[in-house]
C-alpha positions, 0 to 999 in steps of 0.5 A, a space after each residue: 769072811 762073809 759075802 755082805 751081799 748075802 747078809 739079811 741081818 745081824 742081830 743079838 743072840 739074846 732074844 728067845 726067838 733068835 735062840 730058837 732059830 739058832 737051835 733049829 739051824 744047829 739041828 739042821 746043820 745050817 750053822 756056821 760058827 765063826 766065833 773061834 771059841 769066843 762068846 757069841 755076840 751076834 747071829 748073822 742071817 744069810 739069804 741062803 738060810 744059814 746062820 753065822 755065829 760071830 764074836 763081834 757085836 751086830 752094830 760092828 758087823 753092820 758098820 764094817 759092811 757099810 764101810 766096805 760098800 762105801 769104798 766100793 762105790 768110791 772106786 766106781 
């Protein structure tokens, strides 16, 4: 589980700058691998400078975060 309040962005891991950031974070032990052995389809950037690797598509992740926020607003 990821605290949606701490998420800055969810992006595809295919771009060269993202690959470099993942490699640098891996070297600095700032990676959380949440892929459960599957292919990495997105990289989530957190406010705490950690990168979270996920097997879900970036748009799927953001939809889930936005849906969760909508549910929270209805409860208030």
